[in-house]
N, C-alpha and C positions, 0 to 999 in steps of 0.2 A: 504494500500500500504506500503510495506517495502522496504527501500533502505538503502544501506550502503555506506558510503564514505570511500575511501582509501586515506590516507595521506602519502605523501612522506616526510621523514625527510631529510631536505636539508644538514644536517651535515654528515650523513653516508649513505644516499640514501636507507634506509630500509623503506619498506612500512608497515604501521600498520593500522588496521581498526579503525574507529572513536571511538569505544567503549573501546579501549585499552588505558590505562592511564600510563604516566610516573610519573607525579606529580599530585595527586588528592587532592583537598581541599574539603572535605565533608562539608555538611551544619551544622555540629555540632556547630561551633562557629559563625555562621551567625545570631544568635538571632532568632527572630520569622519571619524574612523576608522570609526565605526559609523553614519555618516550614511545617509540613505535610499538614496543611489546606490551604496554599497559592496556588492560582490558577497556577501561574508560578513559578516553582522551579528550581534552578540550582543544579543539582545532583552532578556534579563535574566540575572542571576547570583544564585543563591540559595546562601547559605552554611549548611550543615548542620554538625552536630557532627563528622562524619567525611569530608565531601566537599563540593565545590562543584558545583552543578547549573546548567548553562547552557542557555538556550533560544536556539537558533541559527536564523537565517533566511537562506536562500539562494534568492532569488527567481528568478534566471535559471537555467533548466534546464541550460544549457551549463556552469555552474560547480558543479553538485551532485556531480559525480564527478571523481576525479583522472584524469590521463592519465600515460603514461610520462614526458612532459616535466615535468609538475608534480612527479612523484615524484623525478625526477632533480635538480631544483632544490632540493627539500626535503632530499634525501639529501646534496647538496653542502654545504648549510648545517649539517645535523645528521647527521653520518656514522653515528651509532649507531642512528638511527631504525629502520632495517630489521631490526635485531636485537632489537627489543622483543618480549617474549612477547605473543602475541595469539591469542585464540580465534577461529578463522575456518575456513571450509570447505576452504581450500587448503593449510594448513600450520600450523606452530606459532609463526611469527613474523609481525610486521607486514609484513615484506618480501614475504611470499607474496601479499599483496593490495594492496600499496602503489600499484601501477600503475593499478588500477581499483577503488577503494573510494570511499565517500562522502567528500566534502570535510570533512564534520563528523567523520568517523572520523580523517582526517589531523589535524584540529585537536586532537582528543583526544590523539593521540600526541605532537604538538608541545607541548601543555601538560605532559604527563608528562616529556618530554625537558627542557623548560626548568626544571621543578622539580628534576629530578635534578641538573642543572648548578648550581643555586643552593643545594642542600641540603648542610649540613655533615655530616650523618650518612650515611656511605657505605653503611650497612646498610638505609637507608630503602627501602621498597617502595611504589610508587605503582600504583594500579589505576584503570581507567576503563571506561566503557561508552558506546556511542553507539547511539541508536535513532531512527528516523524517527518523529515524532509524526504528521506528515501529509506523506508524500513528494511528493504532487502539488502541495502548497503550498510545499514546500521548508523545512519546519519540522522541526528535529531537537532531540533532548535529549542533551546530553553531560554525563556525570558523571565527576568525577575526584577521587580522594582527595588529601589534602594533609598535610604536616607543619606548615605555616604558612599560614594562610588568606590573608594578604596576598600572599605569594609566589604562591599559586595564582591569585589574582585578577590579579596582574601577568602571570602566564604566559598566562592566557586572552587578555588584551588584546594581549600581544606576539605570540601565535600568530595572532590575527585580523589584526593588522597585517601580519605576514609573509605570510599568505595573500593579503591584499588588495593589498599593494604589491609584493611580490617574486615571487609565483607567479601569481596570477590576472590582475592588471591589467597 
């Protein structure tokens, strides 16, 4: 299944497909976290005025979806993850789909959780979306809002690291 998200830039109201980048940060300086052999790789991060857009690559089909074991490990590390609001076909929370959703979707919620933990504003609300750009190739687009773009970028890297070192590998 192939799907493409269209993003509206809130500053100038131009629409751009998810794969188009304004500011890309390739994996060259990320060390081995996003190296070719890592199951979950951040191919690029694009910072917009109101969100960060990540192009995620998951080459191995076995790692593209979560399992109950992966969900359990994520829940153990991030206990409020399952209570995140989430628009899905099974319920109103991420917990309703956490056992069998795309790994990119789990990454989205991990990024949101990490931002919640580091945000000084208790009233801050973070939203995100995840879509397959090309499911057969394992390419997904994850978009997450932010209060501080540097915290969001750190959260993406920490979430990918968590998935690669603690959950998948």
